[in-house]
C-alpha positions in Angstrom: 255.7 34.8 104.0 253.3 37.7 103.1 250.6 38.0 101.2 249.4 40.8 98.7 246.0 41.0 97.5 246.2 41.1 93.8 244.2 44.2 92.7 247.2 46.2 94.8 249.4 45.9 92.5 247.3 47.2 89.5 247.0 50.6 90.3 249.8 52.5 89.2 250.8 56.4 91.2 251.2 59.1 88.7 253.4 62.2 89.5 251.8 65.2 87.2 254.9 67.3 86.1 255.7 70.3 84.0 259.4 69.3 83.0 260.6 68.8 86.5 258.0 70.6 88.5 255.7 68.4 90.5 252.5 69.8 89.6 250.1 67.1 91.8 249.2 63.1 91.9 247.1 61.0 90.5 246.5 57.0 90.1 245.9 55.1 87.0 245.9 51.3 85.9 247.5 49.5 83.1 245.4 47.2 80.3 246.3 45.4 77.3 244.8 46.2 74.3 245.8 44.4 70.5 248.7 43.2 72.4 250.3 47.2 73.6 250.2 47.9 77.1 247.7 51.2 77.7 248.1 53.8 80.8 244.1 54.0 82.1 243.6 57.6 83.3 241.7 60.4 83.7 241.3 62.9 80.7 241.8 65.6 84.1 244.9 64.2 85.0 246.7 64.8 81.4 245.4 67.6 80.3 245.3 69.1 84.0 242.6 71.6 83.5 239.1 70.6 84.5 236.9 68.5 82.5 233.6 70.6 83.1 235.1 73.8 82.6 238.5 73.7 80.7 240.2 75.7 83.5 243.5 75.3 84.6 243.6 72.9 87.8 246.6 74.2 89.4 246.4 77.6 90.2 249.5 78.3 92.1 251.3 77.7 89.2 249.5 78.0 86.1 251.2 75.3 84.5 249.7 72.5 82.5 251.7 68.7 82.7 253.9 67.7 80.0 254.9 64.8 81.6 254.2 61.7 83.5 256.3 59.8 86.6 254.9 56.2 87.0 256.1 54.2 89.6 255.8 50.7 88.1 256.7 47.6 89.9 259.4 45.7 89.0 260.6 41.5 89.0 260.8 42.1 92.3 257.5 43.2 93.6 257.9 45.3 96.7 260.4 47.5 94.9 259.0 50.3 92.0 261.5 52.5 89.4 259.9 55.1 88.4 259.6 56.0 84.7 259.1 58.6 82.4 255.8 59.3 79.9 255.9 62.4 77.9 252.1 63.6 77.0 253.4 65.1 74.1 254.9 64.3 70.4 257.8 66.5 69.1 255.9 68.4 67.3 253.6 69.6 70.6 250.3 67.3 69.5 248.6 65.0 72.7 249.7 61.1 72.2 246.8 60.1 74.3 243.0 58.9 72.9 240.4 60.1 74.2 236.4 59.7 74.1 234.6 60.1 71.0 232.8 62.9 73.1 236.2 64.1 74.7 236.1 65.8 77.6 232.5 65.0 78.7 234.1 61.9 79.4 236.7 62.3 81.6 238.9 58.9 80.6 241.8 58.4 78.6 244.3 56.2 77.6 247.8 56.7 76.9 249.8 54.8 75.1 253.3 53.0 77.2 256.6 53.3 76.1 259.2 53.8 79.0 258.9 49.9 79.9 262.3 48.3 80.2 263.6 46.8 83.6 259.4 46.6 84.9 256.8 44.1 85.8 253.5 44.9 83.9 250.5 43.6 86.2 247.4 44.9 83.4 244.1 45.1 85.1 241.5 42.4 84.3 238.7 44.4 82.2 236.7 41.1 81.9 236.1 41.3 85.6 232.8 44.0 84.5 231.1 40.8 83.0 231.1 39.3 86.4 227.7 38.5 86.9 226.5 40.4 90.0 223.7 43.0 89.6 225.1 46.2 91.0 222.4 48.3 93.6 222.6 51.3 95.4 223.9 51.0 99.0 226.2 48.3 98.0 230.1 48.6 98.6 232.7 50.1 96.6 236.5 50.0 96.3 238.6 52.7 95.4 242.0 51.5 94.8 244.6 54.1 94.4 247.1 56.9 96.3 245.3 59.8 98.4 247.5 62.8 98.7 250.2 60.3 96.8 250.2 57.9 99.6 251.2 53.9 99.0 251.1 51.1 101.3 254.4 49.6 101.2 256.2 50.6 98.2 253.9 50.7 95.1 250.4 49.1 96.4 247.1 50.7 96.1 245.6 51.6 99.0 241.6 51.0 99.4 239.0 53.6 99.8 235.5 52.7 100.6 232.4 53.8 99.5 229.0 52.7 98.6 227.4 53.1 95.3 225.3 56.4 95.3 222.8 56.4 91.9 221.9 53.3 90.3 225.0 51.9 88.3 222.7 51.2 84.8 221.4 55.1 84.5 223.5 57.4 83.0 223.5 61.0 85.3 223.5 63.7 82.9 222.8 61.8 79.9 227.0 60.4 80.3 228.3 57.1 81.4 229.1 57.9 84.9 227.4 57.0 88.3 227.9 57.9 91.5 229.2 57.1 94.4 229.5 58.0 98.2 233.1 57.9 99.5 235.4 59.8 101.3 238.3 60.1 99.0 240.6 62.7 98.6 243.1 64.1 96.3 245.6 61.5 94.4 242.7 59.1 93.8 241.8 60.2 90.3 242.3 57.7 87.7 241.9 55.1 90.4 240.0 51.5 89.3 236.8 50.7 91.3 235.7 47.8 92.1 232.5 45.8 93.5 233.3 42.2 95.8 231.1 40.5 97.5 230.7 37.7 100.4 227.7 35.4 101.0 224.8 36.2 98.7 224.7 38.2 95.5 222.0 38.7 92.8 223.0 37.9 89.5 221.4 38.4 86.1 219.8 34.8 86.6 218.7 34.9 90.4 220.1 34.3 94.2 223.3 33.1 94.2 225.0 32.1 97.7 228.6 32.2 97.4 230.2 29.8 99.6 234.1 30.4 98.6 235.5 33.3 97.7 234.8 37.2 97.0 233.3 37.3 93.4 234.5 41.2 92.3 233.3 43.2 89.9 234.8 45.6 87.7 232.5 48.7 87.9 234.6 51.6 86.4 237.2 54.8 86.6 237.1 56.9 89.5 237.4 60.7 88.3 236.7 62.6 91.7 234.0 64.3 93.7 231.5 66.3 92.2 232.6 69.5 94.2 234.6 69.9 96.9 231.8 70.5 99.2 230.5 66.5 98.2 231.4 62.9 99.3 229.7 62.1 95.5 232.3 61.1 92.8 231.7 60.1 89.3 232.8 56.6 88.3 233.0 55.9 84.7 231.1 53.3 83.3 233.5 50.6 81.9 232.1 50.5 78.1 233.8 54.1 78.0 236.7 52.1 77.3 235.5 50.3 74.6 234.2 53.8 73.2 238.0 55.4 73.6 240.2 52.0 71.8 237.7 52.3 68.5 238.1 55.9 68.3 240.0 56.3 65.3 239.9 60.2 65.6 242.8 61.1 67.7 242.9 64.3 69.7 245.4 66.7 68.4 245.7 69.1 71.4 248.2 70.8 71.4 250.9 72.2 74.9 249.6 75.4 74.4 246.2 74.7 74.4 245.7 76.6 71.1 245.0 74.0 68.7 242.1 71.9 70.1 240.2 69.0 68.3 235.9 69.9 67.7 235.0 69.0 70.8 237.0 72.2 72.4 236.1 73.9 75.9 233.7 76.6 73.8 231.6 73.9 72.5 230.6 72.5 76.0 
């Protein structure tokens, strides 16, 4: 009998497409908000633009994605099916919901529409409330699809690193902290977790774990700070609440002419 780690099925492999042209791969995961499923991934994944500079990521084609191909699990675990999610409405406006600060927070939520004949395994955001105090030097696991690779059919690959900055302290006055991890392309949008065995610190003191390995959701990975560094960004879980509470839907169009108020020039 095969044993599968439940979190391995939570990550989804993403192909970023312009029509049928593959621009790149990424990662993401599904959450349920008010009874509806949303794909959580990075702003730069859906826009095809660098979240820091606004420049187009795929310089070979100068194209940005207009569709995502998601590899969903089916009712038979170990098999997957491709489902296309369009990124823009028929009038050219973006479908995703972003943070009130726009691309300054590199996380979005995309409502899922193409749900027939799939099995959703939503990520439990309550794991963010696990009473473990994360500290620099603790291990972090990033579950995604480096280079588009998967374990078996659709199971995420666990990349290991360490917390590199105090998670309670924002970096660059933005809600992320740093990890030191040898991640590779295709991991953007992956969930990051802390999992410990033995003793660990809680808000009320030190606890010795005798049974099991407690797991804490640390946030959403968005890639390395630059190509010469192993330091990467983890956006804190509370950014998802801000996204879902954001009543101002972005109005970015496919040709990137019409942008919402926090456009590239304002950053």
